[in-house]
BATOR-638861 format. One record per residue (C-alpha): x, y, z. Coordinates in pm, whole numbers, padded with zeros to 5 digits, always signed. Each point is the difference from the previous one (the first is absolute). Example, Ala and Ser with C-alpha at 12.3 -4.5 7.8 and 13.67 -1.06 7.14 Angstrom:
+01230-00450+00780/+00137+00344-00066/
//
This chain:
-13661-03372+19509/+00026-00376-00050/+00315-00130+00182/+00267-00168-00211/+00131-00330+00126/+00169-00304-00156/+00011-00345+00157/+00362-00097+00026/-00036-00318+00209/-00231-00230-00185/-00016-00377-00035/-00170-00160-00301/-00113-00359-00057/+00368-00071-00090/+00093+00021+00370/-00103-00365+00000/-00256-00107+00270/+00030+00339+00156/-00101+00279-00249/-00356-00016-00104/-00009+00295-00247/-00090-00131-00344/+00181+00229-00235/-00272+00070-00257/-00260+00083+00271/+00261+00198+00198/+00072+00220-00307/-00369+00075-00041/-00042+00080+00371/+00300+00236-00007/-00154+00186-00291/-00336+00015+00174/+00166+00150+00308/+00159+00271-00220/+00356-00123+00043/+00252+00109-00258/+00284-00236+00104/+00055-00311+00204/+00291-00227+00083/+00042-00381+00023/+00205-00137+00288/-00044-00377+00010/+00181-00205+00255/+00345-00100-00121/-00095-00018-00371/-00076+00177-00323/-00237-00269-00132/-00285+00257-00071/+00209+00304-00115/-00095-00015-00377/-00354-00112+00063/-00038+00292+00247/+00174+00247-00227/-00227-00077-00305/-00321-00007+00207/+00071+00337+00156/+00099+00160-00327/-00323-00127-00158/-00196+00190+00266/+00213+00315-00048/+00179-00043+00337/+00372+00048+00042/+00150-00337+00114/+00301-00008+00234/+00190-00323-00007/+00126-00101+00347/+00058-00293+00227/-00007-00057+00376/+00341-00171+00027/+00131-00215+00283/+00344+00106+00130/+00251-00153+00236/+00310+00161+00139/+00251-00272-00071/+00302+00092-00215/-00044-00310-00216/-00331-00004-00187/-00037-00380+00041/+00055+00027+00384/-00233-00242+00172/+00115+00062+00361/-00330+00170+00093/-00359-00005-00113/-00030+00372+00085/-00099+00223-00284/-00137+00354-00040/-00247+00145-00248/+00097+00285-00233/-00201+00155-00287/+00182+00077-00323/-00132+00200-00307/+00135+00046-00345/+00044+00367-00103/+00110-00080-00345/+00140-00281-00227/+00323-00020+00197/-00200-00041+00322/-00225-00257-00164/+00303-00212-00115/+00146+00027+00350/-00329-00111+00145/-00006-00302-00227/+00359-00086+00086/-00056+00029+00369/-00322-00208-00013/+00187-00266-00208/+00295-00016+00240/-00239-00031+00297/-00122-00330-00141/+00326-00128-00163/+00244+00072+00281/-00192+00158+00292/-00287-00247+00060/-00034-00132+00348/-00367-00058+00086/-00060+00332-00192/+00171+00164-00298/+00245+00247+00170/+00248+00268-00103/+00262+00168+00227/+00124+00358+00033/+00321-00068-00194/-00203-00105-00306/-00249+00289+00056/+00279+00252+00014/+00157-00134-00327/-00341+00012-00179/-00176+00304+00153/+00023+00223-00304/-00345+00102-00134/-00174-00131+00310/-00215+00156+00268/-00009-00167+00336/-00259+00022+00282/+00030-00149+00345/-00307-00238-00030/-00216-00126+00280/+00060-00112+00369/+00239-00258-00147/+00214+00265-00165/+00340+00036+00167/-00050+00351+00127/-00345-00075+00139/+00105-00324+00147/+00265+00168+00215/-00244+00276+00102/-00267-00249+00112/+00129-00077+00346/-00362-00060+00095/+00041-00351-00151/+00143-00255+00234/+00092-00219-00299/+00198+00296-00159/+00186+00053+00328/+00078-00368+00028/+00142-00005-00355/+00216+00305+00040/-00201+00322-00060/+00210+00282+00135/-00237+00298+00012/+00008+00356-00141/+00370+00061-00034/+00071-00314-00196/-00308+00062-00208/+00140+00346-00083/+00340-00159-00096/-00181-00238-00238/-00201+00278-00150/+00317+00195-00068/+00157-00305-00155/-00289-00021-00248/+00023+00379-00055/+00370-00053-00083/-00096-00256-00260/-00291+00184-00155/+00044+00363+00084/-00321+00199-00035/-00163-00310-00146/-00039-00165+00338/-00334+00065+00186/-00142-00105+00331/-00342-00176-00023/-00269+00103+00249/-00286-00250+00029/-00317+00057+00203/-00212-00312+00008/-00095+00031+00371/+00251-00269+00100/+00148+00056+00348/+00362-00048-00113/-00043+00252-00283/-00145+00258+00243/+00296-00066+00230/+00260+00095-00265/-00202+00275-00173/+00158+00293+00186/+00345-00154-00030/-00028-00012-00376/-00092+00369-00012/+00287+00082+00241/+00241-00197-00213/-00111+00188-00304/+00051+00334+00167/+00348-00094+00127/+00129-00156-00320/-00185+00195-00268/-00132-00324-00145/-00348+00061-00136/-00311-00192+00117/-00248-00162-00237/-00348-00113+00102/-00069-00362-00100/-00277-00257+00056/+00107-00363-00006/-00259-00094-00265/-00069-00372-00030/-00368+00001-00121/-00245+00224-00178/-00293+00081+00231/-00026+00000+00381/-00260-00280-00029/+00276-00220-00152/+00185-00012+00335/-00158-00324+00123/+00043-00196-00339/+00361+00126+00003/+00052-00150+00347/-00128-00330-00144/+00240+00046-00287/+00290+00028+00244/-00129-00312+00187/+00015-00196-00329/+00370+00108-00030/+00081-00087+00362/-00222-00314+00002/-00178+00134+00315/-00364-00003+00103/-00175+00344-00026/-00120-00030+00361/+00333-00120+00146/+00066+00253+00285/+00381-00056-00032/+00035+00079-00366/+00162+00311-00143/-00285+00245-00069/-00044+00370-00087/-00135+00190+00301/-00156+00266-00229/-00190+00002-00330/+00184+00294-00152/+00211-00155-00278/-00237+00098-00280/+00038+00242-00285/-00073+00331+00176/-00113+00305-00192/+00211+00314-00010/-00267+00166+00224/+00032-00275+00265/+00380+00030-00003/-00021+00382+00029/-00219-00038+00312/+00244-00250+00154/+00301+00231-00066/-00170+00339+00066/+00267+00081+00261/+00287-00068-00252/-00127+00095-00348/+00351+00000-00144/+00002-00385+00037/-00267-00005-00271/+00177+00264-00210/+00323-00205+00009/-00181-00285-00170/-00035+00234-00300/+00369+00090+00023/+00079-00367-00048/-00252-00025-00289/+00170+00286-00173/+00343-00166+00038/-00132-00327-00151/-00013+00029-00375/+00051-00357-00124/-00135-00050-00347/+00021-00356-00132/-00011-00075-00374/-00226-00299+00010/-00144-00220-00277/+00267+00072-00256/+00228-00303+00021/+00327+00003-00197/+00061-00328-00175/+00307-00171+00150/+00340-00025-00162/+00184-00328+00002/+00293+00024+00239/+00224-00248-00186/-00029+00107-00362/+00374+00084-00022/+00098-00344+00133/-00219-00197-00235/+00091+00223-00297/+00364-00105+00053/-00099-00364+00002/-00210+00046-00318/+00279+00217-00152/-00231+00299-00073/+00128+00354-00015/-00212+00229+00216/-00057+00364-00096/-00024+00156+00350/+00260-00001+00277/-00262+00075+00271/-00064-00265+00271/-00365-00016-00088/-00111+00073-00350/-00326-00066-00188/+00207+00009-00318/+00231-00278+00124/-00283-00207+00129/-00177+00024-00334/+00313-00109-00182/+00059-00310+00214/-00374-00078-00001/-00031+00010-00383/+00314-00215-00038/-00126-00269+00243/-00350+00002-00162/+00138-00058-00350/+00251-00262+00120/-00281-00179+00185/-00238+00007-00294/+00261-00154-00227/+00018-00291+00243/-00387-00032+00020/-00034+00004-00382/+00187-00332-00023/-00326-00171+00091/-00223+00218-00230/-00060-00049-00371/+00212+00233-00217/-00287+00147-00194/-00130+00155+00327/+00331+00163+00112/-00065+00345-00142/-00330+00021+00188/+00190-00066+00320/+00270+00260-00072/-00266+00258-00077/-00188-00074+00319/+00335+00024+00202/+00082+00338-00151/-00357+00126+00085/+00041-00114+00367/+00355+00125+00041/-00101+00342-00132/-00293+00024+00245/+00206-00119+00297/+00277+00248-00084/-00239+00290-00053/-00164-00076+00335/+00347-00013+00161/-00038-00359+00127/+00308-00181-00135/+00160+00013+00349/-00310-00166+00152/+00015-00277-00263/+00370-00053+00067/-00053-00028+00386/-00256-00281-00064/+00220-00162-00272/+00297-00013+00244/-00177-00172+00290/-00182-00240-00225/+00328-00084-00180/+00169-00065+00335/-00280-00230+00109/+00033-00205-00319/+00378-00018+00034/-00041-00133+00350/-00248-00263-00117/-00288+00169+00186/-00323-00080-00195/-00168+00314-00134/-00361-00003-00127/-00076+00057-00379/-00167+00328+00088/-00266+00170+00203/-00242+00283-00065/+00014+00224-00300/+00385-00018-00041/-00051-00326-00185/-00135+00214-00284/+00343+00157-00054/+00239-00126-00270/+00282+00201+00178/-00072-00207+00317/+00009-00323-00208/+00327+00104-00177/+00162+00084+00339/-00122-00334+00130/-00191+00176+00274/-00302-00200-00130/-00012-00326-00184/-00312+00023-00218/+00000+00132-00360/-00243+00295-00006/-00040-00002-00379/-00090-00366-00018/-00291+00059+00240/-00104+00346-00114/+00100+00166+00329/+00015+00377-00002/+00291+00217+00121/-00235+00301+00061/-00183-00203+00267/+00340-00001+00182/+00118+00352-00076/-00226+00260-00154/+00174+00293-00170/-00329+00195+00023/-00016-00024+00375/+00310+00069+00205/+00021-00253+00283/+00281-00207+00148/+00052-00347-00147/-00080-00291+00229/+00183-00324-00049/-00079-00272+00251/+00229-00299+00001/-00073-00349+00138/+00298-00179+00148/+00023-00349+00141/-00140+00043+00351/+00285-00178+00175/+00265+00230-00150/-00179+00336-00037/+00186+00146+00297/+00332-00075-00169/-00090+00252-00274/-00106+00261+00245/+00335-00049+00169/+00177+00037-00325/-00167+00332-00067/+00084+00118+00356/+00370-00091-00054/+00010+00154-00349/-00165+00335+00085/+00093+00039+00369/-00186-00097+00323/-00161+00343+00041/-00094+00032-00366/-00239-00294-00008/-00302-00057+00221/-00321-00191+00009/-00329+00182+00033/-00195+00065+00315/-00363-00098+00039/-00247+00081+00287/-00249-00236+00154/-00322+00176+00093/-00286-00063+00237/-00259-00126-00241/-00363-00074+00067/+00014-00349+00155/+00346+00048+00156/-00093+00327+00173/-00311-00159+00153/+00212-00288+00139/+00274+00234+00126/-00239+00246+00170/-00220-00285+00140/+00311-00155+00159/+00112+00323+00174/-00353+00080+00117/-00019-00349+00170/-00259-00160-00230/+00022-00380+00009/+00177-00167-00287/-00317-00185-00107/-00209+00320-00004/+00276+00194-00183/+00019-00284-00258/-00380+00007-00050/+00011+00379-00043/+00289-00002-00247/-00169-00272-00203/-00302+00227-00054/+00224+00209-00234/-00060-00136-00349/+00296-00173-00174/+00039+00253-00275/+00318+00157-00133/+00035+00360+00120/-00293-00021+00244/-00026+00280+00252/-00194+00013+00325/-00236+00257-00146/-00083-00229-00298/-00027-00299+00228/-00259+00182+00218/-00204+00076-00316/+00020-00358-00133/-00038-00202+00317/-00311+00083+00215/+00127-00227+00287/+00272+00251+00075/-00257+00271+00076/-00190-00242+00214/+00313-00104+00200/+00114+00356+00079/-00356+00109+00094/-00032-00287+00250/+00355-00033+00146/+00172+00306+00152/+00345-00158-00020/-00042-00081-00369/-00121+00357-00058/+00317+00128+00168/+00219-00233-00206/-00179+00124-00319/+00046+00369+00100/+00368-00044+00062/+00057-00217-00302/-00159+00256-00229/+00238+00270+00129/+00306-00228-00043/-00083-00174-00321/+00257+00048-00275/+00280+00122+00226/+00351-00136-00059/+00090-00293+00229/+00346-00108-00084/+00276+00033-00264/+00082-00290-00228/+00187-00067-00322/-00129-00022-00353/+00021-00362-00131/+00197+00092-00311/+00072+00371-00033/+00362+00116-00012/+00133+00351-00073/+00346+00058-00142/+00181+00333-00004/+00339+00122-00116/+00035+00205+00317/-00077-00077+00363/-00376-00034+00031/-00025+00247+00295/+00047+00270-00266/-00352-00092-00115/-00172-00201+00277/+00081-00066+00361/+00083-00366+00070/-00158-00238+00250/+00153-00319+00134/-00240-00266+00135/+00099-00106+00344/+00238-00300+00001/+00058+00011-00379/+00280+00119-00221/-00231+00101-00283/-00046+00370-00066/-00348+00129-00088/-00119+00331-00132/-00201+00207+00250/-00219+00119-00284/-00255-00245-00131/-00065-00101-00346/-00243+00277-00097/+00259+00266+00081/+00319-00143-00161/-00042+00150-00339/-00068+00334+00171/+00344-00005+00142/+00170-00114-00324/+00029-00370+00077/-00110-00285-00224/-00101-00334+00143/+00118-00328-00143/-00192-00316+00089/+00206-00307+00084/-00261-00277+00044/+00045-00358+00105/-00181-00265-00199/+00006-00356+00134/-00091-00158-00332/+00338+00125-00151/+00172-00203+00276/-00213-00305-00090/+00091+00023-00371/+00366+00055+00079/+00011-00300+00242/-00181-00220-00259/+00250+00105-00269/+00286-00092+00230/-00148-00341+00081/-00055-00065-00377/+00366+00101-00078/+00133-00213+00285/-00198-00306-00102/+00002+00020-00382/+00292+00224-00064/-00241+00212-00199/-00018+00386+00006/-00334+00155-00094/+00014+00324-00200/-00338+00154+00006/+00069+00197-00322/+00027-00331-00188/-00319-00161+00142/-00298-00003-00231/-00259+00239+00159/-00280-00191-00185/+00109-00344+00128/-00318-00217-00025/+00083-00212+00310/+00009+00312+00220/-00339+00122-00112/-00152-00349+00046/+00112+00007+00362/-00159+00346+00053/-00322-00110-00182/-00028-00309+00232/-00053+00240+00291/+00270-00183+00202/+00182+00321+00052/+00093-00035+00366/+00336+00163+00066/-00012+00207-00328/+00060+00373+00039/-00326+00205+00037/-00223-00282-00132/+00009-00254+00285/-00324+00111+00182/-00315-00213-00037/-00166+00282-00192/+00296+00019-00244/+00003-00378-00037/-00372+00005-00097/+00052+00292-00236/+00286-00160-00182/-00201-00322-00037/-00277+00196-00170/+00203+00253-00195/+00267-00253-00114/+00275+00243-00087/+00192-00100-00315/+00238+00296-00039/+00218+00225+00212/-00237+00289-00078/-00275-00205+00171/+00208-00031+00317/+00060+00384-00005/-00379+00050-00030/-00083-00243+00276/+00218+00178+00250/-00162+00338-00109/-00358-00122+00006/-00004-00200+00333/-00093+00302+00199/-00331+00114+00164/-00079+00273-00258/+00030-00206-00324/-00162-00302+00178/-00298+00192+00128/-00055+00191-00333/-00023-00322-00197/+00317+00071-00197/+00157-00329+00109/-00304-00202-00124/+00001+00191-00332/+00371-00069-00045/-00051-00375+00049/-00299-00004-00242/+00183+00195-00270/+00309-00213+00026/-00196-00322-00051/-00198+00147-00289/-00327-00005+00181/-00035+00376-00027/+00086+00213-00305/+00316+00213+00023/-00038+00372-00051/+00278+00268+00014/-00097+00083+00263/-00382+00031+00031/-00307-00132-00176/-00131+00357-00024/+00321+00137-00158/+00269-00226-00145/+00303+00128-00181/+00226-00219-00219/+00282+00248+00065/+00005-00124+00361/+00048-00368-00086/+00373-00008+00043/-00017+00150+00346/-00305-00199+00121/+00047-00337-00173/+00214-00152+00280/-00296+00057+00245/-00271-00112-00257/-00106+00362-00058/-00049+00087+00370/+00163+00300+00178/+00193-00179+00276/+00301+00229+00041/+00066+00371+00060/+00237-00013-00295/-00293-00096-00229/-00191+00309+00113/+00305+00207-00093/+00027-00168-00338/-00369+00052-00087/+00024+00375+00081/+00318+00009-00212/-00123-00209-00297/-00348+00155-00032/+00052+00351+00143/+00351+00058-00126/+00132+00096+00342/+00360-00068+00092/+00052-00283+00248/+00104+00257+00262/-00328+00188-00047/-00188-00331-00009/+00147-00092+00343/-00123+00323+00149/-00348-00070-00131/+00015-00357+00145/+00101+00132+00339/-00285+00259-00009/-00250-00279-00083/+00118-00185+00315/-00068+00312+00209/-00351+00044-00151/+00016+00385-00021/-00317+00084-00183/+00084+00348-00140/+00344-00108-00105/-00135-00310-00171/-00254+00206-00198/+00288+00212-00134/+00206-00309-00091/-00305-00161-00168/-00060+00307-00217/+00372+00016-00093/-00002-00376-00076/-00309+00016-00225/+00134+00312-00174/+00344-00149-00074/-00143-00340-00095/-00247+00158-00249/+00294+00203-00151/+00161-00338-00067/-00313-00119-00183/-00185-00195+00277/-00372+00041+00059/-00043+00256+00288/-00304-00173+00146/+00174-00344+00010/+00310+00168+00157/-00214+00159+00272/-00160-00342+00091/+00347-00161-00008/+00147+00261+00240/-00296-00035+00243/+00040-00379+00004/+00375+00012+00037/-00053+00243+00296/-00228-00262+00163/+00250-00279-00038/+00326+00198+00060/-00034-00039+00379/+00031-00377-00040/+00313+00019-00212/+00318-00149+00149/+00366+00089-00073/+00096-00245-00272/+00376+00049+00060/-00039-00123+00361/-00220-00284-00099/+00233-00113-00280/+00308+00007+00228/-00179-00202+00272/-00142-00235-00266/+00358-00084-00087/+00056-00118+00360/-00330-00199-00028/+00125-00164-00322/+00340-00086+00146/-00157-00169+00310/-00239-00188-00232/+00285-00114-00221/+00193-00130+00299/-00301-00186+00134/-00074-00144-00336/+00349-00124-00087/+00176-00028+00340/-00279-00054+00253/+00233-00172+00247/+00245+00290+00016/-00264+00261-00008/-00198-00156+00284/+00319-00042+00203/+00081+00371-00041/-00357+00097+00079/-00002-00206+00322/+00332+00155+00102/-00143+00352-00046/-00283-00085+00241/+00177-00221+00249/-00092+00229+00290/-00368-00002-00096/-00157-00335+00111/-00335+00063-00176/+00166+00065-00331/+00234-00304+00041/-00306-00217+00056/-00170+00135-00317/+00312-00045-00212/+00072-00348+00132/-00351-00095-00118/+00088+00141-00342/+00324-00200-00006/-00209-00314+00060/-00245+00096-00270/+00293+00031-00244/+00104-00354+00100/+00338+00115+00131/+00123-00182+00300/+00089+00217+00304/+00243-00172+00234/+00017+00092+00368/+00303+00190+00136/+00322-00200-00014/+00291+00121+00211/+00261-00128-00253/-00174+00089-00329/-00227+00301+00073/+00135+00354-00026/-00142+00310+00171/-00232+00054-00299/-00232-00242-00178/+00198-00174-00282/-00072-00220-00299/+00188-00320-00075/-00029-00359-00127/-00003-00284+00257/-00027-00356-00122/-00091+00122-00349/-00290+00197+00138/-00035+00386-00020/-00038+00135+00353/-00010+00322+00197/+00199-00015+00329/-00162+00187+00292/+00209+00297+00100/+00144-00003+00360/-00081+00372+00036/-00373-00073-00030/-00005-00227+00307/-00183+00181+00277/+00241+00120+00269/+00314-00067-00209/+00039+00296-00236/+00305+00138-00181/+00227+00075+00299/-00023-00353+00140/+00079-00159-00335/
//
C-alpha cells in the first residue's frame, strides 16, 4: 500500500534567497508524486500564502497555510537585548487560526523586528487559537536545548534534555494536543545526536512526533544551485571554505516512499502528518471581493444636511444616498460652464452612471476617492485632470475627481465601469510629486495606521541579473561575467532558454568554457526566483478594519511605512481594492509656474476659462519647439508635431494615442497625417467599407480608428450592441481568441443585418476592426493627459519666463536636463542670470531687472549646495 505522507516543513521561493521551490512547478511535482496535501512554512513571512493556496487547489491538492516563525523569550515583543531567536512552525486549522497567523506575522514585523521578524511566547499564547504548532528544525527551541553536541549551543546557553522537556511542556500548555515534535533525518550529525532524545521526550510527555523534511528545493540535483543561491544572499564565494554550507544534499521534495523508508522504525511519525492534515480545514473564499463602504458617510451626511435611512455603521444604502447627493451638487456647479441647451443630456448621463454604480455596489469606492482628492485640493496639492478610463465618467467629473468633460470629448463611461462584466473599478490619481506623501499620510490618519498600507512587490532573478549574480559567487571575473551577461538579448521578458535559442554565441561559450557552463547550469535553476521585497510605486490599500484581518503586514526595515505581505495579484482575492496614488512632476511644474505668474502679475489662471482652441498655443506646438511640454518634448514628438501641425485639442489627444510602436509600425500615423492634410480621402473607417453612420464617432480622427472607445461605438452603432457588450467584444479582440471572435462576428453580422445593414459589408467591417483593435488606445487617458500637454503649451506660449523657471526648478538636481533647458531659455531670448546671494531664492524665479525680463538661477541648483544648505 502506498504510504501517506504530507510535507509540513517546506520553503517556497518566498523564503527570499533561501527557498528555491517555485510554487507552480512545486504544485505539479506534488501531484506527480501522488501527494494529496502539502504545507507552506516560509521563513518569518506569509508572502506566498495565497499564491500557494491557489496553485495547490488548482492541482487538486489540499493546501495547509503555515509559517516558520522566529521567536524570542523576552517579555516585551520589541526586546532587543539579544539576537537569539528560535524557529517554530505554525499552521492554520481554520479561519480563526488563519487570522491569528496573519496577526502574529504582522506583529513580528511591526513590533518584533530585530534582524528578523520575531514573536514571543506571550503573544503566541494570546493568539494560539486555531493554530497547530510543531517544534521545527535544529534551531527550534526544544531541539536547540537537546543538541548539546554543538559547542555554539552550549556557549549560548543550551541546557540539555531536562530544559528541553520543560520547553516542550510549555508549548504543550499553550497548544494542548496541537503541539507536535518534529523529527528530521537528513543525515546531519547534530540531528542524529538528538534523534533518540526526541523519541524519548515524546514517550515521556505524550507529545506526538511528526516526520518532516526541511524542503528548500525540488530535486536532489538542485542542491548545488541552491548553495549558490545562499551565497548570493550572504555575498560569499561558492568555493569559500569558511562559508555557511549544507553538509548534505537532502533538502529536496522527497516522495512519500522515500520518507517511509527513512522512518521505517517509527511509522507513526508519518501517520501523524495525516492527523495534522485532518485537523487543518481552512477554506478561503477567494476572488469574490466585496466593494468597500465609505467609513465617514455619517459625518459628511451631517455636513451636507442629508437624512440617512440606515443607522448601521456601514451601509450601502447610506453610501448611495450621500454619493447621489454629492454627484448632483457637483454637476450643478460644472453646468455653470456648459451651454443650457445641453444640460438635459448631462443629467441623463449622470442618472445612467449613478444607477450603474449603485447597482454594482460601488458608491463607497467612489466616495473614498472623492474624499482624498477633495482633501488634496483643499490643501492646495495639485491633482491631475484624470488618468486612465476614469476620465470617461461624468460622475468622476461631477465629484471633481477628474477635470475633463467626458461628453465634450465623446468619452465612454462603460470603458471605465462595464455593467456587463463585474470587475472592480480602478481609479488612478496623479498628485504633485513633491506632496503625494501628504495625501497618503492623510489617508493613514483618517482610516487608522493599521487600516492603510502600500503594496508589496518582489524583485526576481531575471536573465541578465541571474547570470551576473551566479558568475560573481562562482568566482568568474567581472569582465567575463559582463561579457556573458551581454550575450543575453535586450528584449522585454527574455528568458535564458529564449536567449540560448536566439544567440548562438551562448552555446559556443558554454561548450568551450567549463566555468561558463557551470554558471549557465546554476543560472537556469535559479532564474525567476524571488530576490527581495520592495514596495509598489503607487498602490495603496484602504480598509475599514485592521488590515491583518485580510492580509498580513510587512514593514520594510528602517521605515515607518506598512506594506501588505500579499502582492498586487492577490489583493482582490482577499477582498482588498488597490488605489493608485501617483506622483507626476509636471503637475508641480504647472503649479510653480502659476504661483510665479500670480506673484509677478497678480493674475490667477482658471483653466476652465481658457480657450482650449487658442491659436497661439497650437502655433507653438506646430513649430516643433515643444521642449518642456508634457509628453511631446522628445525629438520624435517634435518632428511629428511639425509634420502633423495639430490645430485642435482632438489632434493633441490623437497625437498622444498614435505615438506608439504599434500605430507607427502599421502605418496608421502616416495615414492620419495624410488624411488630416487632405492628401488622402477620408473614409468611415475604411476604403473597402465606409459607413456614414460612423461619421460622428470617427470625424475627430479623420475617419480612422485610433481609440478603443471608437471600436466600442462602431460595434454599438452598426451591430446594435450595448456599450457594455461592445466593451467585452473589444477586450476579446485584444486577446485574439479565434473561436470566440468567430462567434462574435456571426452575432455582429446577424444583428447588423436585422438593423438593415448589408451582411457582407458588415462581415468585412468586423474583420477589419478586429485587425486594428489591437492598436486602439484608451481615449479617456489620452484626453486627460492631452489636457496637461495643453496647459504646459499654454504656459510656454504666454508665460515662457515663468514656465521655464518652474521647469528648471523641477530638474535642478539633474545637470543634463538643466543644460538642455538653459539652451532652450537662450533660444527663447530670455536672459538667465547667474546665482545671486541677495536676489536668488532656492528655486529658479522670474523677474524684471533694469527693464529686462530675466530668470534668476536657483541656489538649490548649484552643485554641492542643495536645499538644506540654503
